N, C-alpha and C positions, 0 to 999 in steps of 0.2 A: 504494500500500500504506500503510495507516495504522499509526501507531506511538504508543501511549498515552503513552509517556514524553515525548513532545513537547508534551503538553498540561499546563498548570498552571492550576488553578482554572477549568477549562472553557474557557480561551482558548488558541488555538494560538499557539505561539512561531514565530518566523521559521524556516522549514524549507525543505528542498529535497529533491527526489527524485533518487536515484542509480540508474541502470540499468546493470547489468553485462551484457556481451555478449562471448561468446568462441566461435569455431568449433572444434569438436572432435568426432571420431568415436569413439563408445564401442561396447562390446559389449553384448549383451542383458543386462539386469539392472544395468547401470552407470549412474551419474548424475554430473553435475558439481555441485560445491559450492564456494562461496566462503567463506573463513573469514579473520578478521582480528584486529587488536589491540584493537578496541573491542567493547563488550558486544553492540551491535546485530549484529555479525558473529561472535559467539561467544567473544570474548576468547581466541582460538587454541584453543578447544575445538571440534574439528571436528564433534562431535555436535550442537553448537548453531549451526553455520554456516548460511548461506543456500543452500537448494537451488535450482538453476536449472532452467528448463523448456526442452525441446528443440523446435526447429521447423526444417523444411527450407527453405532459401533456395537455389534452384538446386541446385548440386552439393554445397553445404555443409550441415552440421548445426550450427545455431547454438543455443547455450545462453544463456538470458537470465533475468534476475530483477531486481526493484526493491525499494528500501526508502527510507523517509524518514529524513533526518538533520537535526540542528539546524544553524543558521548557525555558521560557523567550524569545522565538522567536519573532522578530519584522522585518518588511520589508515594502517596497513600492512595488506596483504592478499595472499592467494595462492589459487590454484585447486587443487582436489583431485578425483580420481576416487574415488567411493565406491560401495558396494553398497547394496541396499535398506534395510540397517540402519545406514547411514552409517559403515561400517567402511572405512578408507582402503585403496584398492587401489594408487593411485600419486598423486604430487603433483608440482607444478612444481619444476624445478631453478632455480638462480640465486638472486639476492637477492630479498627481499620487495619487493612493489610498494608505492609510496607514493602516497597520494591526498590532495589538499587542495581544498576548494571555492574557486571564484573569489571574490575579495573583494567583488565587486559583485553576487554572486548574490542574487536576490530570492525572496521567499516563493513556493513552489509551482513554481518553475522546475525543469526536467528536465536533468540532466547524464548523458550516455551515455558509458560507458567501453568503447571498442572495443579489446579485448585479443587477443593471440595467445599460445597455450600456450608456455611457456618450457621447452625441453628442456635437458639437460646440455650438448649440443653447442653450443647457442646461447651458453652462458656461457663457452666456452673462451677466446674472445679477450679476456675480462676477467681471465683468470688471469695470474699474475705473469710467466710466460714470454713472453707477448705484451705485456701492459700495461707491464711494467717493463724489458723487454729488447728484444724485436723491434720493437714499436711505441712505444719509449720516447720518441720525439720528440713523440708526441701528448700525453704527460704534461705538457708545458710549456704547453699551451693554457690560457688564462685564462678562468675562468667569466664569462660575459657576463650571465647572468640566472638566477634560481632556477628549478628544474624544477617545483616542486610545483603552482603555481596557473596558471590561465588568465588572461591579461592583457587581451585585447581584450574589449569589451562591445558588444552590439548591441541597440538598442531596437526594431528592425524585426521584426515578427512573421513576415515572410516570409524571414528569414535565420537562419543558424545560425553560431555561433562554433566553428570547428574548430581544435583544436590538433594539429599534426603533430609526432610524436615519432619519432626514428630513432636507432638506435645505430650509430655510425661509428667503430670503434676504430682503424682504420688510415688515418691521414690525414697528408699531408705538410705541412710548414710553408707558411704563406701560402695555404692552401687553405680554401675555404668550402663549406658544404653548402647546397643549394637543393632546393626541390620545384617541379616543373613539371607542368602538367596542363591539363585541358579548361576549367575556369572562367577567367573573365577575371582574377581575382585571382591565378591561377597561370600567367598568361601566355598561355593558350590555345595551349599547346605552343610558344610563341615564347620564345627564350632570354632576351630582354631583359626579359620580364615575369615571370620565375620568382621565387618567394618565397624570400628568404634566411632561413636558420635561425640561431639563436643557440646558442652552446655553453653547456650547462647542467651540465657536469661528468659524471664517470663515463662518458665517451664518448658521451653523449646530446646530441642537437641538437634544438631545439624552435622553433616559430613558430606564430602564430595567423593565421587568415584568416576574414573574415566572408563566408560563401558563401550565395547565394540558393537558395531551395527549388527553383526551376525549373532550377538547374544540376546537380541530382542526377539519376542517379548520377554521381559525380565519378571521372574516370579521371586517374591521376597517376603520376609516378615521382620518385624522389630522384636527385640527381646531385651531382657535385663540380665545383668550378671553382677551378683553381689556376694553376700557372706556364705551362701550355700555352695559357691564355686561351680555353679551350673548355670547354663543359659536357660532362663525362663521365657519361653516363647509366648508371644501374645496369642490370645485365643482367636478362633475364627479361621476362615479360609485364607489361603495365601493371597497376598496382594499381587497385582500385576501392572506392569508399565508397558504400554504398547505405543509405538511411534509409527506414523505413516510416512516413511521415508520417501515415498513416491511424490508426496506433496512438497518436499523440500527437506534438506538436511538441517535439523536443529544442531546448533553448536553447544547450547546449554539448555538444560531442563531443570527448573526448580520445582521439586515435587513436594507440595504441601499436603501431608497425609493426615491431617487432623490429629486425633488423639490415639495413643497406643491402646490397644484393645485388651485392657485388663478386665477381670470380672467386675461387674458394677459394684461400686462401693455402697455399703448399706450400714446405717447406724441407728441408734435408739436414743430416746430422750424422755425427760419427765416434764410434765406441765403442771404448774401451780400458780395461782395469782400471787402477786407480791404480798397482798394484805393477808393471805391465808397462812403464810409461814408462821411458825412459832419457834422462838428460841429462848434460851435462859436469860438473854440480855434485853429483849425487846420490851417496848412499852405498849402493850395492848394490840400490836399489829406487826406483821412482818416488816423488816427494815432492809434497806439496800445492803448494808454490811452483813446481813444474814445470808446473802447469796454466796458468800465465801464458804460458809458451812455447808450449804446445799451443793455447791460445786464439789467439795470434798466427798460428800456422800455419793454424788453422781459418779465420780471417778471410781470410787470403791465398788459401786454397783454396776459399772460397765456402761454408763450413759455418756454420750458425746454431746448432749444438748440439754439446756434448761429453757423452757418456754414460759413466758409471763403474759399476763394481760396488760392493757395499757397502763402506763405509770405517770401520765401527765396530770397536772393540777385540774381538779374538777370542782373547785370550791365556788360554785355558782350560787347556791341557795343558803349556805351557812348552816346546813342541817344534814341529817342522815341521807337525804335524797342524793347528796353529792357522793355517796358510796358507789354510784353507777360509773364505772371506769371508762365508758365509751362516750361520755358527754363532757368533752374537754372545755375547760375555761380558757386554756391556752394550749396549742399544739406543740409549743416549744418548752414551756415551763414544766418542771418536775413537781410531783405532789409532795407538799410538806409532811403529809401523813407518814412518809417512809424515811423521815429524818431520824438519825440516831443522835439524840441530844447529848449523850455522854461523850460523843466524839467531837463536839463543837470546840472543846478546849482541853488542853492538858493541865490547866490550872483551875479546875472547878473548886469553888469554895465548899466547905463542909456542909453548910446548910443546903446548898443546891444538890449535893450528892445524896443527902438524906431525903430531900424531896423527890429526887429521881427514883430512889429505891422504894419509897412509899407508893409512888405513882405506879411503879412496875407491879407491885403487889395488888394495888387496887384495880388495875386494868387487866390482870391475868384471868380473863374470863373465858367461857366456852366459845363465845363469838366476839367479833370486833364490835366495840362500842364506839362508833364513828365520832359522834359528837364529843364524848368525853376525851377520847384519844387526841383529837385535833386540838381541843382546848388546852389540854395538859401540855402537849408538845410545844405549842406556840407560846404558852405562858412561860415555860422553862427557857425556851430559846430566847425570848425577849430579855429575860434576866441576865443570861450569859452575854447577849449582844450589848446590853447596856455597859458592861464592864470591858468588852473587847472590841467594840466597833471601830475605834480609831486605829487600832493595831491591824485589824483584819482588812478594813476598807482602804487602808493606806499601803498595804503590802503589794509588792511587785507581782505576786501570784494572783491576787485579786484583780489588779489592774490589767493583767494579761487576759484574764477571764472576761472582765467587763468589756475590754476592747473587742474581743471575738464575738461577744453575744449581745452587745448593746442594742442592736437593731430590734430584737424582740424583748430584751430584758427591760428596757426603759418603758415601753408601752405596757408591759405586764405589771410592773411596779406601780405605774400611774393608775392603771385599771383597778388594781387591788385597793389602792388608797381611795379612789372615787367610789368603788363598791361599798366600802365600809363607811365612808363619809355620808353617802346618800342612803345607806342601808338597803341597797338593791343593786343587782347586777344588770338590771334592765337599763341599758345606757340611754334609751330614749327618754328616761326620767331624770337625766343629769343636767338639764338646762343648757347652758352655753357649751358644756362639755359633751353634749350628746353627739355632736359632729366632730370627729377626730381631725386634728391638724397637727403638723409637726411643730408649729409655733406654740400652740397650746401645750403640747407635750413637753417641750423644752422648759417652759415656765413651771409646769407641774413637778418636774424632776430636778429643778435647779437647786444647787447646793445652798443657795441663799434663801430658799423658801422656808417658811416656819415649820412645814411638815416634812422636811427632808429626812428627819430621823426615821419616819415611817417608811419612806421610799427606800432608805438605806437598809432597813430591816428586811425588806423583800429581796433586795440584792443579796444580802448576807445569807439568807436561808437558801436561795437558789445556788449560790456559790458552794455552800457546804453539801447540798444535795448532789451537785455535780462532782465534787471531790469524792464523796462516798460511793456513788454509783460508778465513777471511773475506776476507783480502787477495786471494786468487786468485778468490773468488766475485765480489767487487766489481769486480775487473778484467774478468772475463767479462761482467758486466752492462753495464759502460761500453762494451765492445767490441761489444755486440749479440749475444753468444753465450750461449745457454741452457745452464746447467750442470744436468745431469740425474743425480739420485741413484738409489739402488736400495733398496727397502723389503723386507727379507727376510721370508719367511712365518713363520719360526720363530726361537726363541732356544735356546741350549744349555741342557740341563737342569741343568747346573752353572754357573749364571750369576747375576749380580747381581739380575736381574729375578725369577728363580724363588726366590731367597733373600728378597727384600724383599716380593714379592707372590705367595706360594705358592698362594693361593686362585684366582688367575687361570689356573692351569695344571692340566691333568690329568696328574699326574706318573707314573701307572701306564700311560701310553700313549706311542705314538711316531707321528710324522707321516711321510708319504711320498707316493708316487704309485703308482697301479695300473700294470700292464704297459702300455707304450706304445712309441713310436718309439725312445726312449732305451734301454729295458731290458725284455726280455721277462719278467723275473722281478719287475718293479716296482722301486720305489726306497724305501729306508728311510733317512730323513734323521736319525733319532735325536732330533728335537725333541719335547718334550711337546706334546700338542694343547692348544688353548685352551678354557677354561671360559667360553663366551660368555655364559651366563646370569649368571655373577658379574660379568663385564666390563660387562654392560648396566646394572648397578645404579647406576653413576655416569656413565652415557652414554658408556661406552668411554673413560674418562679416560686410561688408559694409552696407548691408541692415539693419542688426540688430542695427548698430550704428545710422543710420538714424531714425529708429523708437524710439530708446531710447532717442534721442535728441528731437523728436517731443513730446514725453510723458512728457517732462518737462513743457510743456505749454498746451497740449490738453488732453482731456479725451476721445475723439472719433476722428476718421479720415476716410476720403474717399479715397479709393484706385482708383486712376485715371486709366481708361482703364484696368480693372482687367483681361480682355481677354488676355492682353499681358503676363500674368503669366501662361497662358495655351499655348499660341503661339503668336508670334508677327508678324505683317506684315512687312517684311523686303524688302527694296529697295536698289538698287545700289546707291552709293553716288553721281553718276552722274545724277540721276533722279531728276526732279523737281516736277512732279505730283506723285500721289500715285497709279497709275493704274497698272503698270507692275512690280508687286512685287510677293513675295512668302511667305508662312508661314514658320517660324522657331520656333521650329523644325517641320519637316513634312517628310513624306515618299514620295519621288518624283516618277514620272513615269520613269521606266528604258527603255533604248533603246531596250533591249531584250523583255520586256513586250509589247512594242509598235509593234515591228516586228512580234511577235506572232499574233497580231491582224491585220496584214496586212498593218501597217503604216511604210513606208520606207523613204520617201523624207524629211529628217529632216531639211535640209537647207531651203527647201521651206516653212516649217512650222515655223521655228524659226527665220527667218530674215524677216524684213518688206516686205510685199507683195505690191509692188508699180508698177502699170501699167500706161501706157500713158492715158488710159481712166479715171483712177482714178484721175490723175493729172489734166486732163481737167475738170473733174467734180468739183474738189475742188477749182481750181484757175482760171478757164476760160481761157481767152486769155493770162493771166499772167503766164500760166504753163511753157512756155519755159524759161522764165527768172528765175523762181524758180528752174527748173531742171538744168539750166546751173550753178547756184550758189551753189546748195546744193547736186546735185545728179550726179551719173554716170550711163550711160546705159550699163549694163553688158550683155544683150542680147536684141534682137529686142523687143521694147516696154516694157521692164522691167528694173527697175531702183533700185539702191541702194544708200545709203547716202555716201558722201565723208568722208574721214578720219577726216577732220576738223569739221564735223557736224553730227557725228554718235551717239551722245547721246543728251538727252534733254538739258543739260547745254551747250553743244557745239552749238546746234541749237540756243538757246537764245542769246548766245554771238555773234555768226556770224550774226544773224538777226539784232541785234542792230548795228553792224558795217555796214551792208548793208543799213540800214535806215539812218545812219549818212551820207552815201554817196549818199542818195536820189535815190537808185536803185528802191525802191518800194514806191508807194504812198498809199497803203492800210494801215490800222491801224496795229500797232505792235501786239496787243492782238489777232486780228483775224488771222494774218499770223502765229503767234506762235502756236495758237491752231490747225490750219490746218496742220502745219508741225509736231506737236506732234501727231496728228491723224495718220499721215503716219508712223512715227517711232514706234507707238504702234500697228500697223496693223499686229500683229503676232498671231499665234495660240498657240505655245509652247514657253516657255522661257527656254533656255539652262542654266544649272547650271555652273557658271563660275569656280567652283572648280572641277567639274567632267563632262566633255562634253558628257558623255553617260547617263546623268540624265536630266529630263525635268519636267517643271511645266506648267500646263495649264494656259493660260492667263485668268485673271478674265473677265467674260462676253465674252468669246471667240466667242459666237454665234453672237455677235453684229458686228463682223469684216467682211470686204469684203474678207479677206484672208480665213476665214472659209466658207463663202457662195460660194467661188469659188472652193471648193473641191467636189469630187464625193460623192454620197449618202452614200456609205459604210464608207468612212473616216469620214464623218460628224457623222454618228450614233455611231461609235466607240469612237470618241473624246468626244461626248456628254456624253456617259456613263462613260468614264474615268474622265471627268471633275466632274461629280456628285460624283463619288467615291472619288476623291481627296479632294473635299471641304466638303463633308458631311458624309463620311463613314470611310475611311481607317485610319484617323488620331485620331479618338475619344479616343482610349485607350492610345495612345502616349501622347496626350494632357492632359488627365486626370492624368496620372502618372507624367507628368512634373509639373502640378499645385500642386500635392501632395508632391512634393519635395521642391518647392519654397515658396508657400504660408504659410505653417506652420512655416517656419523660421521667417517670418514677424509677424505672429500672436502671436508667443511665445516670441517675443523679447520685448513686452510691455504688459501692461494690459489695453490699450485703446480699446474702442469698435470699431470694424472695419466694414465699409460698402464698398461695391464694385460697381463701376460704370460699369454695365453690359449692355451697349447699343451697338448696331451695329449688325454685323453678328455673331450670338451666336451659338457656337457648342452645341450639345445636352448634352455633358458631363459637361457643365459649372454649370448649376443650381443644379444638384445633388451634385457636389463637394462643392459648396458654402453652401448648406444646411448642408452637413456633417461637414464642418469646422466652421459653425456658422457665415457665412458672410452674411450680410444683403444686398439685391439687391436694384436696383433703378427702379422705374416705372414712366415714363413720359406718360401722357395720350395720347398725339398725336403721340407717338412712341411706340406702344404696342409690347410686346414680343410675344404675342399669335398670331399664324398664322391665317390669315383670318379676323382679326379685324382691322378696320381703326382707332378706338379709344379704348384705354384701359377702362375697367369698374372698377372703384375704389372699388366698393362693392365686387368685386371678387378677389381682390389682396390677396396674401398670407400674413400671419403675418410677415414673415421675409423679409420685404421690407420697403423702404422709398418711399413714393408716393409724387409726386409734379406735378403741372400743367405745369411747365416749368423749365428750368435750364439755366445756364450761356451760354451754347453752342447753344441755340436756341432763337428765338424771345420770348418776354414776352407774357403774356396772352393777354394783350390789342393789341399788335402788331400783334400777330398771328390771332386774331379775325378779324382784319381789312385788312390783307394782302391777304387773299384767300377766295373769296366769295363762291366758290363752296364747299370747305371743311367746311366753316362756316354753310352752309345750311345742309350739311350732319350731322354735329355735333348736330345741333338743332333738327333734326329729330330723330337721334339715341339716344341722351342723354336726351333731354327734352321731346321727344315723341310728337313733334308738327310739323304739316305740314305748319304752318304759316311762312311767310318770317321773318327771324330774323333781329333784328336791325343791322345796319352796323357799330355801335360802340359798344365796350364792356362796356356797362353801369354798374354802381355799382351793380344793382341787378343780372346781369349775372355773374359778378365776384363773388358775394356772393354765387350764385348757384353752381358754379364750385368749389369754395373753400370748400363749405359744402360737396360736393361729396367726397372730399379728407379727410377732418377731420373725416367723418363718416366711412371711409374705415377701414378694419381690420389691415392695415399696422401698424407696430410698431411705425413708425415715419411718420408724415405728415410735410414736410418742404417746406416753401414757399419763393420764391424770394421776397425781400422787395417790388419790383416794383408791383408784383401781389397783395400784401396786400394793397398798396396805391390806387389800382384801386377800392377799396371799397368805396372811397369817391370822389365825383365829383371834388372838388377843387384841388385834386392831379392829375387830368387827363388832365390838360390844355396843358402839354408838348406833342409834337408829339410822338406817341407811338413808332415809329421806333427809336427814340433817346434813348430809355431805354434799348436797346439790348446791352449786355455786349460783346459778341464775335460773329464774323462771321467766322465759321469754314472753309468756302470756300476760305477765304483770308489769306494766310500765313503771310502777313504783316499788319494784322489788328491792329489798334491802340486801346489798352485796356485803356479807359479813362473815362468811364461813371461815373458820380457823381449823387447821389440822390440830387434833387433840394431843399429838405427841410432838415433843421438841425435836429439832434437827439433830441436836447433840445426842438424844436418845436413839434416834434412827442410826446414827453413825456407829453406836456401840452394839447395835443389834446384828451381830455377825451372821446369825442364822438367816435373817431376811436378806441381808446384803449378798450373801453367798448364793441364795436361791435365785435372786434376780440376775446376778452375773452369770451363773450357770445357764440360765434360760437364754440370755443374750449370746453368750459364747457358742452354745450348741447350735444356734441358728446361723452361724457364720457371719454375724454382724460384727463390725469393728468395735473394739473397746479402747478407751484412752489408756495410754501407758502410765505406769506408776513407778517412779524412780528409775532404776536401771532395767526394769522389766521391759522387754521388747513389746512394742505396741501390737496388739492383736488386730490383724486386718482381715478383710474378706479374702479367703485363701485363693491364690492364683492357681488355676489348673485343677481346683477341686469344686465339687458341686456345692453351690452356695445356698440355693433355695431347695430345700429337701422336697422330694416328690411327695405329694399328698393326694388323698382321694379327691374326687371331683368336688366334693362339698367343702374341701379345705379343712376338714375336721380331724382326721386322724382318729386315734382311739383315746377316749377319756380314761385316765388312769384311776384306778379304784383305791386310792390311798385313803387312810382314815382322815376324818375332818380336821383334827388338830395338826397344824403346820404341814398340811398335805403337800403344799408346794415344795417344801424343803425335801420331802421324801421322794417326790416324783422324779 
């Protein structure tokens, strides 16, 4: 291919031809394009990139293309899938590729780049959870040579210089990487002749070899050579390098072979909310420094990961409602609840020491007392602050912290001051401070202000929280334990973030989830939905800032409700339940579309359908009283809600007023539910921003409004309902996720997992796979249609599997709460028609946990409560008390505490040994301890044990007491 820019004055400069080559199967109408940092590759403008041409080579579809470049050419580049107008459909994950010409390249020579498409899953092992924690020993390797250029030269026209490149992130000390194969330079499959590779950094190993034309096609494999003094070949079939010499003689081939094919790495972890931990030193709640004890126990037990719930400040209401960890006051600030006040100073006075000790005894309760704990910690912290504020706030360490965090720290401190001054977090009630501005902020936090002492206190608390969490996080990293955080999908509408960045939120809406396993009426979380269009203007800077902040402490994170990044369930802010919502974004049903189908009466379909017979059915003899207070009769036997009760919030408020006046004797909950049923009795929801657009109400067939329609209307609406929820949105939602999620994933190097439970669009899992996002599998909430229970042995590798999570009952509680499902599980998973025990005995817990550790999932993560079920003495507490959250209750008190201290767990050698044996026997990796060699998934051995189709194996008939230890 000619390039006029290479010619000056009619004379060619020294140039070389680069040929790109990548195997990739596309759909009809799609093409592969390469785009890069230099002008000849479009300067990162995909429209100007180089289109490649397809050709079939055996079973592969190979895309290739060439261009001429000048001597000394270097660039970065990536591959893209585009349509016929060069619109991007998808792109490679991972870092940009780097390319540099060989120093000895001569004019007219040909360099072929043999690449493999990089998916998000290929990039996972380079994330900080692996790179800096699990495979941290590899980080000490010294770079032996630069990656960019080919070093060997051949003057022989019958030979080709081939550079082998392989990514090998998991490698032990004193281990080398080799390539062995059919050519003589690769040993002709003899180990003594294998080609040794050099370490080039970033987990990549490289070496060159001059291969003769008559040795092609080349068959080869990569291997490791270490302490065993034997070559450990990568698994899978031989690799093959073919060259079409008839199309031109390549002088150089750079062979980027992706990752060495080890057995997939698999690990295990423990999940527990920060507030649920109990230690001998804490004051009524788990504290950041308790994580060091939990990490020690995790290492002893064979766990590579500790998973927490969100740890951001939630102090919105100043009461126990703030125990809800997903309602952030600030997405950057840490929660004062987790502060260890004893660690604030090395010079605590005797009276403060005594107060701390007395407080510790007073708060050592079965559950968290949120109000008392917050009050006690802040009171003690203020006393210590009063004595040490000048020293701390004037220190170089604090100044560095302040400098790095002031963008969020100053608004947070100002917000907390105004919240307490006005006695509300509702910033619309703050007079001239309701509207945020930087000028007002600077005055509020000025050191000259009379209230600066209060501002400084909030700085002081956040500084120490940062120090304590950083200490625990660094401890976890050094011990080989991944600390996994949680990224909430929403923020409280009365938060620092909505005050400072109001345009990023749709404040007249509320987020939630449609009816699902957790709640048949849907969920209403109360958070405002996001204004994604506004967020995109600075490439999602707010999100990128959140992830950068999290990455200071965590090496992995869970994306709460990842479905919300495809589409969110949006409700009007006057809703209380989660039923009558719509997806945003989504393509609604237009009035024109409905009219073409013979649907005309939009008022009938979109307003509550309330008849006298329905009122009599719901309220009996009380129906006339209900009607007179809440309804107007607009035509004979047909009613509509009055203006003062035409939303769910208005109904709730008016009902409370009526009950105070003793108008009704029925229970408030029952009356409210029945009135809500009336107002939700619609078929279509009219778009408040465009009255000619409609959304089908979720489960519309369950309404009497729908059953009262003629057969033709029912058939049309059922078909349009299915189209809206399961067909027409898929491409829109896929494109939406591919805009938003990469901004999160690229803003840190943490390992990302997505909570993909609920009503899952078909586009979700392919996008997650493409982006390298690890999904979640809960056995009793299977993703697969037609299954009542998930089969762990059939889970995909890119998953986290768990028997339960914080949003559902624990293993013990679930076993005891539903006799019918318990019998079905016993028959399906255990393969027994016997009557199962009515208690989740330790041997049953062991059986279910073993199912999960033996699954192919990358991670098996267990709630601590489920692990404690392995031993009889830890099951004396009623199982229902171990549940962390009740998703059906928006005012649930998040207060569960483990009834045993971490120190006690560490000394329970019987339990620790039982758990570690369980993990080791499954082939999962365990952290190293001291000089002990880290146990890894064994290369060349079977990792996932073969199981029956039901994934159950045989339940061991051990005696109930400590059965897990004996099994």
